[in-house]
C-alpha positions, -999 to +999 in steps of 0.1 A: -688-282+208-656-299+197-627-306+221-606-280+202-633-252+206-637-260+243-600-258+249-599-225+229-626-210+252-608-223+283-576-208+270-592-174+266-607-175+301-575-186+318-556-159+299-581-132+310-579-145+346-541-146+345-542-182+356-509-196+343-514-231+356-548-234+341-534-220+308-506-246+308-531-274+314-552-262+285-521-261+263-515-297+272-550-305+260-543-287+227-511-307+223-530-340+228-557-330+203-531-318+178-511-350+181-541-373+177-553-353+147-519-353+130-513-315+134-478-321+146-465-285+143-494-272+164-490-300+189-453-294+194-459-257+199-486-264+225-465-289+245-434-265+244-455-236+256-470-257+284-436-269+294-422-234+294-451-222+318-447-253+341-409-245+342-416-209+353-441-221+379-415-248+390-443-274+386-422-306+381-453-328+377-465-306+349-431-306+333-431-344+333-465-345+316-452-321+289-421-342+284-442-373+280-464-356+255-434-344+235-420-380+237-452-394+223-453-367+196-417-372+184-423-410+184-453-404+161-432-382+139-404-407+136-379-386+156-369-415+179-338-400+195-358-370+207-387-393+218-364-414+238-348-384+255-381-369+266-396-402+277-365-408+299-368-374+314-405-380+322-397-413+337-370-398+360-394-371+373-422-395+379-399-419+398-391-390+421-428-386+428-431-424+432-461-422+407-461-458+395-489-453+370-470-425+352-437-444+355-454-473+337-467-449+310-433-435+304-416-469+302-444-482+279-437-452+256-400-461+256-410-496+246-429-482+216-399-460+206-374-489+209-397-512+188-399-486+160-361-484+160-360-522+157-343-524+192-364-554+201-346-566+232-348-532+248-385-529+237-393-563+252-376-554+284-394-520+286-428-535+280-422-562+307-410-536+332-441-514+324-463-545+329-449-549+364-457-513+373-493-517+360-498-549+379-485-531+410-512-503+407-539-527+394-542-510+360-557-537+338-559-513+308-522-506+311-515-544+312-535-549+281-516-521+263-483-537+272-495-572+259-504-555+227-469-539+225-452-573+232-473-588+204-460-561+180-424-568+191-427-606+184-446-600+151-419-576+139-393-603+146-414-629+127-419-649+159-456-654+149-464-680+176-453-657+204-470-627+187-503-647+184-502-656+220-497-620+232-523-606+208-549-632+219-542-624+255-546-587+248-579-593+228-594-612+258-584-585+282-599-557+260-631-577+257-634-578+295-627-541+297-651-534+268-625-513+251-633-512+214-601-495+203-579-520+222-600-549+208-596-536+173-558-532+177-555-568+190-575-582+161-555-561+137-523-576+151-537-611+148-547-604+112-511-594+104-498-625+120-522-649+102-515-630+069-477-635+073-484-673+079-506-673+048-537-682+068-557-658+046-592-668+056-584-664+093-566-631+087-596-618+068-618-627+097-595-609+122-593-578+100-631-577+097-635-580+135-610-552+139-629-530+114-662-536+132-646-527+166-631-495+151-665-485+135-681-490+169-655-467+184-658-443+155-620-440+149-614-433+113-577-437+112-579-472+126-608-481+103-583-472+075-557-496+090-583-525+090-593-516+054-557-517+043-552-551+060-583-564+041-568-549+009-536-569+014-556-601+019-577-595-012-545-588-032-529-621-021-562-638-030-559-621-065-593-605-059-581-572-074-615-554-076-621-559-038-585-551-031-586-519-050-618-509-032-603-516+002-571-497-006-591-467-019-612-467+013-580-468+033-564-440+013-593-417+016-595-422+054-558-416+058-561-384+038-590-372+059-571-378+091-538-365+077-520-398+083-490-396+059-475-430+067-509-447+061-514-428+029-479-439+017-486-476+022-522-472+007-507-457-025-482-485-026-510-511-025-529-492-052-498-492-073-496-530-071-532-533-081-530-510-111-498-528-123-515-562-121-546-548-140-524-532-167-532-496-157-496-485-160-502-447-159-522-451-127-496-475-112-467-452-119-486-423-104-495-442-072-460-456-068-444-422-073-468-406-047-459-434-023-422-428-030-425-392-022-444-397+010-421-424+023-390-403+015-406-373+034-412-396+064-377-410+063-389-445+057-362-460+035-377-495+031-410-479+020-392-456-004-373-485-019-405-506-023-421-477-042-391-472-064-390-509-071-427-507-081-419-478-105-392-500-121-417-529-125-442-505-141-415-491-165-403-526-174-439-537-182-441-507-206-408-517-223-387-488-208-358-511-198-331-485-192-353-464-169-366-495-152-330-506-146-322-472-132-351-476-107-340-510-096-304-498-090-317-469-070-340-492-050-311-516-044-290-488-030-317-477-006-323-513+005-286-516+013-287-485+034-318-497+054-304-525+056-329-548+040-312-579+025-345-593+012-351-560-006-316-562-021-323-597-034-356-586-050-338-557-068-311-581-080-336-605-094-354-576-113-320-564-127-311-598-140-345-602-157-340-569-175-305-579-186-319-612-199-347-594-217-321-572-236-299-602-244-329-621-258-340-591-278-307-590-298-305-627-300-273-630-280-264-650-250-243-640-221-238-648-185-227-618-166-201-624-140-216-602-113-243-576-108-220-547-115-213-562-149-251-564-154-256-527-146-227-516-169-239-537-198-275-524-195-267-487-192-246-462-212-232-430-196-245-406-222-279-421-221-282-418-183-267-383-184-295-372-208-321-388-185-307-366-158-310-335-180-346-345-189-356-351-153-341-318-142-359-299-170-392-314-157-385-305-121-380-341-111-349-334-091-347-367-071-347-387-104-322-363-119-298-366-090-300-404-092-293-403-130-263-379-126-248-401-099-252-432-119-237-415-150-208-403-130-201-438-118-201-451-153-178-423-166-155-430-136-152-466-146-143-455-182-119-427-170-140-401-190-130-368-173-154-347-194-183-371-186-175-369-149-174-331-152-207-330-170-223-352-143-209-331-115-222-299-132-257-315-135-255-326-098-246-291-088-276-277-107-299-302-090-286-294-056-288-257-063-325-260-073-332-280-042-315-254-020-288-278-009-261-252-014-232-269+003-236-300-019-240-277-049-208-258-041-189-291-038-202-305-072-196-272-091-161-269-076-153-305-086-165-299-122-145-266-123-113-285-114-119-311-142-127-284-168-095-266-158-075-298-164-093-302-198-087-265-206-124-257-214-125-220-204-161-215-216-174-242-192-152-228-165-168-194-169-203-210-168-194-228-136-181-196-120-216-181-127-232-211-109-208-208-080-216-171-078-253-180-076-246-205-048-226-179-028-253-152-034-280-174-020-258-182+010-255-145+016-217-147+010-214-114-009-177-113-014-172-148-027-202-144-050-188-111-063-154-127-068-170-156-088-190-133-110-159-111-117-139-142-126-166-152-150-166-117-165-128-119-170-130-153-187-158-142-210-140-109-219-107-129-225-126-151-250-146-123-265-179-139-255-203-109-254-232-132-247-215-146-217-206-111-206-242-101-207-252-130-186-224-123-161-235-087-157-270-098-151-259-122-124-238-095-108-268-072-109-289-099-091-262-100-064-262-062-059-300-062-059-302-089-032-278-070-009-295-037-013-268-021-036-295-008-059-273+018-078-247-009-086-275-033-096-291-007-119-257+000-136-250-038-141-285-044-156-280-015-180-247-029-192-263-063-197-292-047-216-268-028-239-247-059-247-279-078-255-291-050-277-258-051-295-261-088-300-298-084-310-306-107-281-342-095-276-349-119-248-317-111-229-325-074-232-360-080-219-345-100-190-323-071-180-352-047-181-371-071-160-343-071-135-344-033-135-382-034-128-374-056-097-348-031-085-372-002-088-399-023-070-374-029-041-365+007-040-402+016-036-402+034-070-434+017-080-443+039-109-410+031-126-413-006-117-448-007-132-436+009-164-407-016-169-429-046-161-454-034-187-425-029-212-411-063-206-445-080-208-451-065-243-416-075-254-419-111-242-452-115-259-437-101-291-410-127-292-433-155-280-419-158-245-452-164-228-438-178-196-415-147-193-445-125-200-463-143-171-434-134-149-438-097-158-475-099-152-468-115-118-445-085-111-473-061-120-496-079-096-470-076-069-464-039-075-501-031-074-505-052-043-477-033-026-496-001-035-527-015-020-546-016-053-560-050-047-586-052-075-561-045-102-535-067-085-560-096-084-567-094-121-529-096-129-524-126-106-553-144-123-539-136-158-504-148-148-518-180-133-538-188-164-507-183-187-486-205-165-512-233-165-517-231-203-479-236-207-475-263-181-455-243-156-471-255-123-445-238-101-452-205-118-489-210-113-483-218-077-464-185-072-494-166-088-519-185-066-499-174-035-501-138-046-538-142-054-543-157-019-526-126-004-550-102-022-581-123-012-569-123+024-564-085+024-600-082+010-613-103+039-621-133+017-605-158+040-619-191+028-609-184-008-575-172+004-570-204+024-580-225-006-554-207-027-527-212-002-533-250+002-535-253-036-500-237-039-487-257-009-497-290-026-477-279-058-447-269-038-447-303-020-449-321-053-418-302-066-401-303-032-397-265-033-389-257+003-388-219-002-423-220-017-434-242+013-420-217+037-437-188+019-471-205+021-466-213+058-460-176+063-491-167+044-512-193+063-499-178+095-510-143+084-544-157+075-549-175+108-539-143+127-564-123+108-590-149+116-581-145+153-566-180+157-533-168+173-523-203+184-522-217+148-507-184+136-478-188+160-472-224+150-471-215+113-448-185+118-424-206+139-423-233+111-418-207+084-390-190+104-373-224+108-373-230+071-359-195+064-332-198+090-321-232+076-317-217+041-303-183+051-333-163+039-330-131+060-360-115+044-381-145+052-368-145+088-377-108+091-412-114+078-418-143+102-404-123+132-428-094+123-457-119+121-449-133+155-448-098+168-484-092+155-494-125+171-480-118+205-496-083+204-530-098+197-525-123+225-517-094+249-481-104+254-469-068+248-434-071+261-425-100+238-443-083+209-423-051+214-390-071+213-400-089+181-411-056+164-378-040+172-359-071+160-379-070+128-371-033+123-334-041+127-336-069+102-355-050+076-333-019+081-302-041+076-318-054+043-327-019+032-363-029+030-383+002+036-417-014+035-408-040+061-393-014+083-425+007+080-447-023+088-427-030+120-429+007+130-467+006+124-469-026+146-452-006+174-479+020+169-506-005+173-489-019+204-486+014+222-522+023+213-533-009+229-513+000+260-531+034+260-498+051+254-513+076+229-481+097+226-458+069+215-485+053+194-490+086+175-453+090+171-448+055+156-479+059+134-467+092+119-432+077+113-448+047+095-472+070+076-444+091+063-426+061+049-458+046+034-465+079+016-429+080+003-433+045-013-469+049-023-483+021-002-521+028-002-533-001+019-508+007+047-516+045+045-552+036+052-546+014+081-521+039+097-545+068+093-572+046+108-549+040+138-544+078+142-582+083+140-586+059+169-560+079+189-577+112+181-610+097+192-595+085+225-580+120+231-613+136+225-601+154+194-632+146+173-626+170+144-592+153+137-607+119+143-636+125+119-611+138+092-589+107+097-618+082+095-630+099+063-595+098+048-591+061+058-625+053+043-616+069+010-583+051+007-598+017+017-625+022-009-600+030-036-579+000-026-610-023-027-607-032+009-644-036+019-637-045+056-615-015+060-643+007+047-667-009+072-643-003+101-640+034+091-678+037+088-681+022+123-656+048+137-675+076+120-707+063+134-693+067+169-680+102+162-714+114+147-733+099+176-711+118+200-718+150+182-756+142+183-756+140+145-779+110+146-788+109+109-752+106+098-744+083+127-772+059+117-762+060+080-726+052+089-736+023+112-760+009+085-733+011+058-709-008+080-736-033+088-742-041+052-705-048+045-701-069+076-731-089+067-716-095+032-683-108+046-700-128+074-682-108+102-705-117+131-688-097+160-685-066+139-721-070+127-733-071+163-714-039+169-732-022+141-766-034+155-757-020+189-746+013+174-780+016+157-797+006+189-779+034+207-791+059+181-827+048+185-824+051+223-810+086+219-840+095+197-864+081+224-876+051+203-870+024+228-890-002+209-868+000+178-837+001+200-849-031+217-850-049+183-815-039+174-801-049+208-818-082+206-803-088+171-769-081+186-775-103+216-786-132+193-754-130+172-731-128+202-749-156+220-744-178+189-707-174+191-705-175+229-692-139+234-700-133+270-687-098+272-705-088+241-737-102+254-733-081+285-730-050+263-762-059+245-781-066+278-770-033+291-783-017+259-816-034+265-817-020+300-813+015+285-841+007+260-864-005+287-858+027+307-868+047+276-900+027+274-907+032+311-902-005+320-881+003+350-883-030+369-873-050+338-845-024+331-832-029+367-831-067+362-812-063+329-787-039+345-782-065+373-777-093+348-752-072+328-734-064+361-729-100+370-717-109+335-692-080+335-680-092+369-674-127+356-655-112+326-635-090+348-647-058+331-647-033+359-658-004+337-688-024+325-696-032+361-695+006+369-718+014+341-743-013+350-743-003+386-750+033+376-778+020+354-793+001+383-792+033+403-812+051+376-837+024+374-841+023+412-844+061+413-871+061+386-890+036+407-887+059+438-864+033+455-841+060+468-821+040+493-812+014+467-804+041+442-781+059+466-763+027+473-758+020+436-745+056+430-721+053+459-707+020+445-705+034+410-686+065+423-661+042+440-656+021+409-651+051+387-626+064+412-607+031+409-607+034+372-594+070+373-625+083+354-631+117+368-662+122+347-676+090+359-671+100+395-687+134+387-717+117+370-722+095+401-719+124+425-745+144+404-768+114+404-765+112+442-774+149+445-803+147+421-817+116+438-817+133+472-835+163+457-861+146+436-862+108+438-886+106+409-866+127+385-830+119+376-824+154+363-788+161+355-775+128+368-765+101+344-738+078+333-705+094+324-710+116+294-675+115+279-641+102+286-609+115+270-573+111+279-579+128+312-604+101+322-636+110+303-655+088+279-665+105+246-701+097+236-704+064+220-668+055+227-655+020+233-644+021+269-626-012+269-605+000+239-596+033+255-586+021+289-576-015+297-566-007+334-586-030+357-587-030+395-604-054+419-638-049+434-636-050+472-652-081+487-678-061+506-688-042+475-690-073+455-713-089+481-735-058+483-740-057+446-736-093+435-739-113+466-706-130+460-669-123+460-646-122+430-610-124+421-583-105+403-582-102+365-568-082+336-587-078+305-565-080+274-570-056+246-563-063+210-560-038+182-558-047+146-560-083+135-533-074+110-510-044+104-515-049+067-553-048+069-574-037+098-567-016+129-602-019+142-592-023+178-614-054+180-603-072+210-602-103+232-617-077+255-649-068+236-665-034+232-685-019+260-720-007+250-724+030+257-745+041+287-763+074+292-782+096+316-818+087+319-848+109+319-882+098+307-868+097+271-834+081+275-806+072+300-781+074+272-780+111+266-753+119+291-725+095+278 
């Protein structure tokens, strides 16, 4: 098993045991694993959760460990101020405990943080101080790590003699300690030092030694570092084939370990190789990827190096103006770093370009300074057009740089119109990158200039842009004012086309704020104006807006009709990308109605059109929708692939809204997979994105998802707060579907709390809303939840009807797993009614679907259900086979509670076959497992089963003891029928020891404490008490502790309400005569 899986199992057990300290320690382990694997979001969430628990427990030592872990994480992520803060906190606490080892660790971590901030004197001081602490406690490994850090400090300051001395000392220490990782790090540092001194052969030897050490330690990320070092050596030796191979090896390893800084420098190296070999397209691609990664990491020098490489590639291709622009940009970044050597390199490249242009026209000139060089190379209009071209291609960083440079040139010339054009372009770039404050500033500046010039047409256009900015900032009144000003200007100038656009923008505003009537009227005005102007595209756009309004109002039939109309119109006028938008809308509407098969086909059609016409962002939107449908159909692997595909595209285009949406969908996926920890991390990240950009709908969705996650984790109080917060947010937005989803979540929550009255109330409220808006998928899941409640309350006719209804709707919606869940529920109902043929058919149908989707736990449930039927029919041999199949599946995935259910079923089967001694042993084994899992009801059933087996073997004293124990356990559980069954078993055993007669396991339990036949007792009642010590010793020969078994309902409110839990299902136990001990449950 992997470390992650072991921690996950430990987390589950500590959660069930209610051991908060153990849970916090496991979360620390998750944090370490996540940090080392580069899963920084998950690591941060784990450390923070652990820190929160330690704080509640007032465990200062634990708090210190969490602080140190956070410090290491933030240092890894380049957030040095935070890293320094947490490391100092950790140091302070450890000093209070006088724990010199941990004080040394904290100071050493501070040394790393200072070094990375280029605070070398502080770093050296910290390392030296840490070394003293390590010497004091005799920690030779700590001393070696400090020597390595000191070597890094001296190397970074170009003090190569000092660095070589420390690295050599560290290498010798690690050799004595036989630490391959430390040895590799020391050799890697020595390689860097010798490479800087141009001792290439020695450097190559050191890198090779480092690589061998890392291979022995099997540390992929460090093997990549050594490969990169060898690539640098081969590049300097002009051995380009070997250099390329080394860089590629490093790049692949960095990608596999999710090391973004490593990947960034590997791409930079590959760019150099491709440039030297004349592969300019590959060089440009590698440099550009390196630029993006470095900029995302906040590494200014790396970003500038990559931009400089782009300039060199462009110059080699003869694109001198674009090359000069790249050099100017690189120079500016070097100045900010500051990196004087980088500035000098950029200046040299600029002068070479200038000389190339002078030579080309046969002139001669000696520019007075670099500013003169830049002005002579570049023309404002040319750079402005470069900005427009880059913006059209979605290359917003390049566009911003071009507009800024154009603005500088126009300012030198005193060209007001040029400055205004540049500001307007900058505003558009900032708007598309969601930097709304900067966009507002640029648009306002351009407005003032156009006002001075007297260009009312451009003023009106800018008012539209400002309205869009305010709209996305949720500033309704300023947005409305801007749009109305634009309307007035267009009307004053008789510009009907401008009026149509302004009405459309005003309609967007009303739509975004839930003013659907006003939005509808504005879209109709826009459509009428466009029709008057014979602007077919504008009219279609207005109809498309109307379709969106109807979709948001929940009028899906109207929305579908308008999307179909606009699709046909766009295709008629050749607007294929607009047609794809309409098809995307159709996919969304059908998805909202739960018609997943049809929705999937529309998403695929839209994706293909976007791809054919080169719209990668549009294709990404379609792929996200496709992932949603696949997720709802239970096809998780394909859904995940879709999400990551879209995420990659959004990263490329720096589309933060798209990134946030994908994080949200990945969170939903992880939650449906049962990985609540990853789900929580993704939801929190998505919510952070949405909050930063004022996206209230996104925030509401993330809050709802967190509510689902906490519910599944059993944190019901926190889940309830989040559901109510989500309801409030959705209600404020006028979003009926979101409001209904949160209401349904409250229904799931109260059902899991065994509060059937409130659960039914919330379900019925949600169902009413889903019916009003025609949401098929949610109707099915809500009806399923009601069916579970009816089953719990013993109202089997209503339960059967609800399961049948849910099955039909799931089938119509193409939700295979939903169909299987409904079949499983029907199987339980039919079994309780002794309709074994229909019960068997239902279980078999569910089994086939679960097998198709690879749902192992549910598949085991279906095997156990069929085994129960065979027992009830008196065929113990067949029942044994089904129980064994269930046990094998559950053992494979390590589900202890499920294995106990299967063992108990086997005990029943052996009683049917007359193998009473074996049955008694199986019941005893099940009893012990239930006890370990803190499942008191399971213990009661197993003890009662032991009583039957003993009674059938004429061991009356043991049987009586078991019945007495079972009676007491059922009494603790509040199961009156269980108590009655035990009392009857006692009476029957005293009358006729050899015949159990009317005694048996509890026949049914409803809301008054009875268990309906075939019901899942752990779902119906999660109340657990503690076995008394004496009873535990009499039955198990050991004592136990306290525990609460957490119950989970649906894995997703939009999909399944199966009641599948962290607390697994209990197999159903029945009275035993010579045919079966199951016929009384």
